[in-house]
C-alpha positions as a Markdown table, in Angstrom:
| # | Residue | x | y | z |
|---|---|---|---|---|
| 1 | Met | 87.8 | 7.4 | -127.6 |
| 2 | Ser | 89.1 | 4.3 | -129.2 |
| 3 | Ile | 87.8 | 0.4 | -127.9 |
| 4 | Pro | 90.7 | 0.0 | -126.0 |
| 5 | His | 90.6 | 2.9 | -123.6 |
| 6 | Leu | 87.2 | 2.1 | -123.4 |
| 7 | Leu | 88.0 | -1.1 | -121.8 |
| 8 | Val | 90.6 | -0.1 | -119.7 |
| 9 | Thr | 88.1 | 2.7 | -118.5 |
| 10 | Tyr | 85.9 | -0.1 | -117.4 |
| 11 | Val | 87.9 | -2.1 | -115.9 |
| 12 | Val | 89.8 | 0.2 | -113.5 |
| 13 | Leu | 86.5 | 1.8 | -112.5 |
| 14 | Ala | 84.3 | -1.7 | -111.9 |
| 15 | Leu | 87.9 | -2.4 | -109.8 |
| 16 | Gly | 87.6 | 0.7 | -108.0 |
| 17 | Ala | 84.2 | 0.4 | -107.1 |
| 18 | Leu | 84.6 | -3.0 | -106.1 |
| 19 | Gly | 87.1 | -2.3 | -103.6 |
| 20 | Gly | 85.6 | 0.6 | -102.4 |
| 21 | Val | 82.6 | -1.5 | -101.1 |
| 22 | Gly | 85.1 | -4.0 | -99.7 |
| 23 | Ile | 86.5 | -1.5 | -97.7 |
| 24 | Phe | 83.2 | 0.0 | -96.6 |
| 25 | Ser | 81.9 | -3.1 | -95.7 |
| 26 | Glu | 85.2 | -3.9 | -93.8 |
| 27 | Leu | 84.9 | -0.7 | -91.9 |
| 28 | Arg | 81.3 | -1.4 | -91.3 |
| 29 | Arg | 81.9 | -4.7 | -89.8 |
| 30 | Arg | 85.0 | -3.8 | -87.7 |
| 31 | Arg | 82.5 | -0.6 | -86.0 |
| 32 | Phe | 79.3 | -3.2 | -85.5 |
| 33 | Gly | 80.8 | -6.2 | -85.1 |
| 34 | Pro | 81.2 | -7.6 | -81.7 |
| 35 | Thr | 84.8 | -6.7 | -80.0 |
| 36 | His | 87.3 | -9.4 | -78.4 |
| 37 | Pro | 86.9 | -9.4 | -74.8 |
| 38 | Glu | 90.0 | -8.7 | -73.0 |
| 39 | Asp | 91.0 | -11.9 | -71.0 |
| 40 | Arg | 93.9 | -12.4 | -68.4 |
| 41 | Val | 96.1 | -15.1 | -69.4 |
| 42 | Phe | 96.8 | -17.5 | -66.4 |
| 43 | Arg | 99.2 | -20.5 | -66.1 |
| 44 | Cys | 98.7 | -23.3 | -64.1 |
| 45 | Lys | 102.0 | -24.2 | -61.5 |
| 46 | Lys | 100.5 | -27.5 | -60.7 |
| 47 | Cys | 100.4 | -29.2 | -63.8 |
| 48 | Gly | 101.5 | -26.0 | -66.5 |
| 49 | Leu | 98.1 | -25.4 | -68.3 |
| 50 | Val | 97.8 | -22.0 | -70.1 |
| 51 | Tyr | 94.2 | -20.8 | -70.2 |
| 52 | Thr | 92.3 | -17.5 | -70.2 |
| 53 | Asp | 89.6 | -15.9 | -67.6 |
| 54 | Asp | 87.6 | -12.9 | -67.8 |
| 55 | Ala | 89.6 | -9.7 | -67.5 |
| 56 | Asp | 87.9 | -8.8 | -64.2 |
| 57 | Ala | 89.5 | -11.9 | -62.4 |
| 58 | Asp | 92.4 | -11.6 | -60.1 |
| 59 | Arg | 92.7 | -15.3 | -59.3 |
| 60 | Ser | 91.5 | -18.3 | -61.1 |
| 61 | Arg | 90.8 | -21.9 | -61.1 |
| 62 | Cys | 93.0 | -24.0 | -63.2 |
| 63 | Thr | 90.0 | -26.2 | -65.2 |
| 64 | Gln | 92.4 | -29.7 | -65.1 |
| 65 | Cys | 93.3 | -29.6 | -61.8 |
| 66 | Gly | 91.6 | -27.1 | -60.2 |
| 67 | Lys | 94.6 | -25.3 | -58.4 |
| 68 | Leu | 94.1 | -21.6 | -57.6 |
| 69 | Asn | 96.5 | -19.3 | -60.0 |
| 70 | Glu | 97.5 | -15.6 | -60.2 |
| 71 | Pro | 97.3 | -14.1 | -63.9 |
| 72 | Val | 100.6 | -13.9 | -66.1 |
| 73 | Gln | 102.1 | -10.8 | -66.2 |
| 74 | Phe | 104.0 | -9.9 | -69.9 |
């Protein structure tokens, strides 16, 4: 084999190994990382503030003015 072929092979293998480690790392992070909680979105009818609360909250108190609000349906 000539030197240019060896260099190209070395670079391709190194980049492939680096890509494989990156993909493995990303899959592992997604599997063991914390999941995003499912929150409900609320919009205050009095002051217009948009905020989130827990998924199990049917009504939520506005953090700015204190009015109870229903969740926004998309």
